[in-house]
C-alpha positions in Angstrom: 1.5 -109.8 2.4 1.4 -112.7 0.0 4.6 -114.0 1.4 2.8 -114.2 4.9 -0.2 -116.0 3.3 2.0 -118.4 1.5 4.3 -119.2 4.5 1.3 -119.6 6.9 -0.5 -121.8 4.4 2.5 -124.1 4.3 2.7 -124.3 8.1 -0.8 -124.9 8.8 -1.6 -127.6 6.1 0.2 -130.7 7.8 -2.0 -129.7 11.2 -5.2 -129.4 9.1 -4.5 -132.6 7.2 -3.8 -134.5 10.6 -7.0 -133.5 11.7 -9.0 -134.0 8.4 -9.9 -130.3 8.4 -10.0 -127.8 5.4 -8.1 -124.8 5.0 -10.8 -122.1 3.7 -8.8 -118.9 3.6 -6.0 -117.0 5.2 -6.1 -113.2 5.7 -3.2 -111.1 6.8 -4.5 -107.7 7.3 -4.0 -104.2 9.0 -7.0 -102.8 10.9 -6.2 -99.4 12.3 -2.7 -99.9 14.2 -3.2 -103.6 14.5 -2.3 -106.5 12.5 -4.4 -109.6 12.2 -3.5 -113.0 11.0 -6.9 -114.9 10.4 -7.0 -118.6 9.4 -10.5 -119.8 8.4 -11.1 -123.7 8.8 -14.0 -125.9 8.2 -14.6 -129.7 8.0 -17.7 -131.5 6.9 -20.4 -130.8 9.4 -18.9 -127.5 10.6 -16.0 -126.9 12.7 -16.5 -126.2 16.4 -14.6 -124.1 18.9 -12.4 -126.7 20.4 -11.1 -127.5 17.0 -10.3 -123.8 16.4 -8.4 -124.0 19.6 -6.3 -127.0 18.8 -5.5 -125.5 15.4 -4.7 -122.1 17.0 -2.6 -123.4 19.8 -0.5 -125.8 17.3 0.1 -123.1 14.6 0.9 -120.5 17.3 3.9 -123.0 18.7 5.1 -123.2 15.2 5.2 -119.6 14.6 6.8 -118.9 17.9 9.6 -121.3 17.1 10.6 -119.8 14.0 14.0 -117.8 13.6 13.7 -115.5 11.8 10.3 -114.6 12.3 8.4 -114.7 8.7 5.8 -112.3 9.9 7.2 -108.6 10.0 4.8 -107.1 12.4 3.5 -108.0 15.9 -0.3 -109.7 15.1 -3.1 -111.2 16.5 -3.8 -114.8 15.4 -7.4 -115.8 14.9 -8.3 -119.2 14.0 -12.1 -119.5 13.1 -15.0 -120.9 10.9 -15.7 -119.2 8.0 -19.3 -118.9 9.2 -22.7 -119.5 7.6 -21.9 -117.1 4.6 -18.6 -118.9 3.9 -16.5 -117.2 1.0 -16.4 -119.5 -2.3 -12.6 -119.5 -3.4 -11.5 -122.6 -4.9 -13.3 -124.7 -7.8 -14.1 -127.3 -5.2 -16.2 -124.7 -3.1 -18.3 -123.6 -6.2 -19.0 -127.2 -7.1 -20.1 -128.2 -3.6 -22.2 -125.1 -3.8 -24.5 -126.1 -6.7 -28.0 -125.8 -5.6 -27.1 -123.6 -2.6 -28.2 -120.1 -2.2 -25.3 -117.8 -2.9 -24.4 -114.1 -3.2 -22.1 -112.8 -6.3 -20.4 -109.5 -6.3 -19.5 -108.1 -9.7 -16.9 -105.8 -10.7 -19.0 -104.4 -13.4 -22.8 -104.0 -12.9 -25.3 -106.1 -15.2 -28.6 -104.3 -15.7 -27.5 -101.5 -13.3 -26.8 -103.9 -10.2 -23.4 -105.2 -8.9 -25.1 -107.6 -6.5 -27.1 -110.8 -7.0 -28.3 -113.7 -4.9 -29.9 -116.8 -6.1 -29.5 -120.6 -6.3 -26.4 -121.8 -8.2 -27.6 -123.8 -10.9 -24.3 -124.6 -12.8 -20.7 -124.1 -12.7 -18.5 -124.0 -15.7 -14.8 -122.9 -16.4 -16.3 -119.5 -17.9 -19.5 -118.8 -16.0 -21.8 -119.2 -12.9 -25.5 -119.8 -13.4 -27.9 -118.5 -11.1 -31.6 -118.8 -10.4 -32.2 -115.2 -9.1 -35.4 -113.7 -8.1 -36.0 -110.2 -9.4 -39.1 -108.8 -7.7 -41.8 -111.4 -7.9 -40.2 -113.3 -11.1 -37.4 -115.9 -11.2 -34.9 -115.7 -13.9 -31.7 -117.8 -14.8 -28.7 -115.6 -15.2 -25.3 -116.5 -16.2 -22.2 -114.5 -14.9 -18.9 -114.5 -16.5 -16.4 -115.6 -14.1 -13.7 -112.8 -14.8 -16.6 -110.6 -13.8 -17.1 -111.9 -10.5 -15.1 -109.9 -7.4 -16.4 -112.2 -4.7 -18.8 -115.2 -4.1 -20.0 -116.6 -0.9 -22.9 -118.7 0.5 -25.7 -116.6 1.6 -28.6 -117.0 4.1 -31.7 -116.8 2.2 -34.6 -114.5 4.3 
């Protein structure tokens, strides 16, 4: 599946650059009997439905014209915004999220917990530092980046 993601990344990048959009993520996944090719895009100020349609149509035309087909299964193409809880994947995503409220999922529990939410205070090559609220107290916690399974922006309630 990595080959599909790499191929689609290469094909969609010129479309995104031409429109000053950002590639957030690409997924090629099987759900039930169906395969989905999902391309998540964004731009400063947010992406709208018409911009998603534009990228979808252009990418679809390119994919349909390729022979041999680089994608081994019939699939549904979805181009969308990453949403309000956008995943943090690239280093730039983390740096842009400093002082934002985020959710971190860990591979190994710390203090019995594998999920933490808080304000991202610092990003280094080795750690993420968050200001988390535990019950009624705020606490600064650093997380080893090797222990982070997923990170995303979060909505604070």
